[in-house]
N, C-alpha and C positions, 0 to 999 in steps of 0.2 A: 504494500500500500504506500502511496506517496506521502511524503512528509507533510505536504500542505494539507492533504486530506485529514491526516491525524491531528494537525494543529486546529483545523476548522472544527472537527468533532470535539476536541478539548475545549475550545472557546464556547461552543454550544453547551457543553456539560457544565462549565463554570457559570453560565447564565441561567442554568436550570432552576436554582432556588428563587430567582427573580422573575421567572416567566409569568407568574400570576399577576405581579405588579405591572409588568409591561402590558399584559392584556387589559387590565383594568384602566391603565392610563390611556391606552388607545381607544377604548370604549368611551371614556369620558371626553376625549377629543372629538369623537364622532357625535356624541349626544349633545354636547354644548360647544358648537363651533364658534369661533370668534367672528362676530358680525362687523363688517367694515362700517366705520362711522359715516353717517349720511350728512353730506355737506350741502344738500339741496334745501336751503332755508326758504320756506315759503312755498315749496312745491307741494303738490297734493299727493295723497295716497288713496288707494281704493279702500273705502270704509268697510265693505262687507266681504272682503277677500280673506278667506281662512287659509292658513298655511297647512301644508301636509307634512310638517316637519317630523312628527312622531312616526308616521308610516315610513318616511324616507330614512329616518334614523335606524329603524329596525331592519329595513332592507340593506342598508349600508353596513351595519354591524355584521349581519349574516354573510355578506359577500366580501367583506374586507380581506384583502390578501394577507396583510401583516398579521391580523388576528388569527386567521386560519393557519398560517405558517407556524405561529407560536404554539397553537394548540396541537398541531401535528408533531412538532418537536417534543412537546411535553408528553404526548401519548407514546411516541417512539421510545423515549427514555424510560417512561414508566413500564412499558412492555419489556424492555431489555433488563431493567432492574428486577422485574418479577421472575424472569427466566434465569437470572444470575443466582449464584449461590451466596451463602453468608459471607465467605471470605472476600468474594468479589465486591459485594455490597459495602463491606468495611473499607476496602481499598478505594473504591470510587467515591464514597462519602468523604473520606479523609482527604483525598487528593484534589477533588473538584468541587464538592459541595460546601465545604467549610470555608468560612470567610477568612480565617487565618489558620491554615493547617499547621498542626503541631508536629506531625510525623511525615517522613518519607516512607517509601515501601520498606526500606531497611529498618527504619524505626518501628514500623508496625510489626515486623518480624521479631526484632529483639525485645520489644515490650510484650510479646505474646498476644497481641490483639488479633492476629491471624495465625493460623497453624499450618502454613505451607512453606515450602522452600522459597528462596529468593527467585530462582528461575521460574518456578511455577507461579509465583505472585505476578511477575512481569507477563507471563503467558496469559494469566487470567485478565489482567488489565488490557492487554492488546486484543484479546478475543472480544472483550466487552466493547472496545472502541470499534472493532470491525463490525460487530453486530449493529451498533448504533449508526455507523456509516452506511450500512446496507439499508437500514430503515429510513435514513435521510435521503437515500438515492445518490450518495456521494462516492460509493465504493466502486472502483474500476477493477475488473479482473485482469491482473497482469500476469 
């Protein structure tokens, strides 16, 4: 697998704890768009014209590409975590999900948080990244 693909998946994994905040922020942007200031002083407006902003907002939220991409990323990572074992979950959680990681893979092994060899720990991490890359559609068969 290419190094750039690995880095891309690692960046997505580091953003995983914040995905819900990103989705909420984008939904707020769509629900409450900034309205440009009207400089037309004295100009008329239609009195009985009702806006369809609510319906447009719902359609926009359902069809928004960024929200759908974030939800897809979250679902792929959730599925990969469900399929992964306990040791893989500990490795991924410590390396990518923690705001300030305390351990490296070697530190996890020496403190007995995972019960696998160093080589097997790296193999577990790499296989998890490959599965995520396949789910994201980034993995090229080389």
